[in-house]
C-alpha positions, 0 to 999 in steps of 0.5 A, a space after each residue: 913708798 906707796 903703802 898700797 903695794 900691788 900683790 904678785 904671784 910671789 910674795 918674795 922674789 929674788 932672781 939671779 942672786 950673786 954674793 961675794 965674801 972676801 973677794 970670793 963668790 959664794 952664791 952663784 945665780 940663785 933664785 928664791 921665789 916664795 909664795 904666800 902660805 908655804 913652809 920653804 926649806 933651804 938645805 945643803 952641806 956646810 959651806 954651801 951658801 945657805 946663810 949667805 943667801 939669806 943675808 944677801 936677799 935681806 940686804 945684810 950683805 951686799 949682792 954683787 948682782 941680782 934683783 929682790 922684790 917683795 909684794 911685787 915691789 923693789 925690796 929697797 923701796 921699803 923702809 927699815 920699819 916697814 921691813 921689820 913689820 913684815 919680815 921676821 929674821 932669826 939668825 944662826 948665831 943669835 945671842 943675848 948678852 944682857 941679863 934681862 927677862 925673857 919676856 922683855 926680849 920677846 917684847 923687842 919683836 913688837 918695837 916696829 909697832 910701838 908709837 914713838 916714846 910709847 909703851 906697849 899696848 894691850 895688843 903688844 902684851 897679848 902678842 908677846 904672851 901668845 908667841 911665848 906660849 907657842 914655843 913653850 917658854 911662857 914659864 920662863 918669862 921672868 927668867 934672865 936670858 943669860 940664865 937659860 940653856 942654849 935651847 931655851 934661849 933659842 926658843 925665846 929668840 924665836 918667840 921674839 921673831 914671831 911676836 910681830 906676826 910677820 908675813 914672812 919669817 926667815 929662820 937660819 938653822 933654828 932646830 940645831 940647838 934643840 932636843 928632838 921634842 922641841 925640834 918637832 914642836 918647832 916644825 909643827 909651830 911653823 906649819 901652824 903659823 903658815 896655815 893659820 895666818 897665810 904666812 910664809 916661813 923660810 927655814 934653813 935645815 940640816 935635818 933632812 928628815 924634818 925637811 922632807 916631812 914638813 916643808 912644802 918645797 925645798 931649795 938644795 944648794 951645793 957650793 953656792 949653786 942650785 942643785 934642785 928646787 921643788 917638792 921634797 920628793 923631787 929634790 931629795 933624790 939619790 943623785 942629788 943627795 950624793 952630789 950635794 952631801 956624799 950620802 945615801 939615804 933611806 926613805 921612811 913612810 908612815 901615815 902617808 908622810 915621807 921622811 928622808 933618813 941619811 944612811 951612809 957616806 959615799 963618794 961624791 
């Protein structure tokens, strides 16, 4: 593959994505066009196809049809090593079953940059330390991951994904196991990563308050189909929330920021 890939208006562009699982189509003609330097949220009820969409565009499950391009080139033209250097992924069900130190888990995020049979360089050590500090787990460096709480372990795995300083990071429901303090820290971290590095972060969220407050754009899915895509204020409209979630919401505004708060259930 040519290492001097041409840039395009979208860093990552997936068009007409259809994904079938178990003989049933669960993602229907969805587009996912991501720009450099944005925090992009994917929202929708349980079973709406959010995680399957991510796995499909990243090639972890086969797409029935559709096209995926990265930096203007066919995504399949990138080798596994090239993808790992450019793209980070934190899956929803990420686990660590071995009792190894947290800092060693985070160092796994530097593997695509290590020379064959070579040990970590100073840059790798600095990247690991920076990633661990950014998600508030530096004090856990020597602790076996099997002795950490679920929230601590999740933050260690996020540090692993950030250790490679990816241009594009996909995180599938990373806030679901975190307390409110660390949920806010997580979204602030994503915003900082986007602004400081010109990176792109795609995050699957159930928390509409976080999605509406922090994300630049949102994709709202319902039963595997796109309901709306755009700025949070356009996507999280009353009609969309009722059809996708069966809820009404209240709008909280403070300091020029706007957050959507689910308020009561209604009929879809």
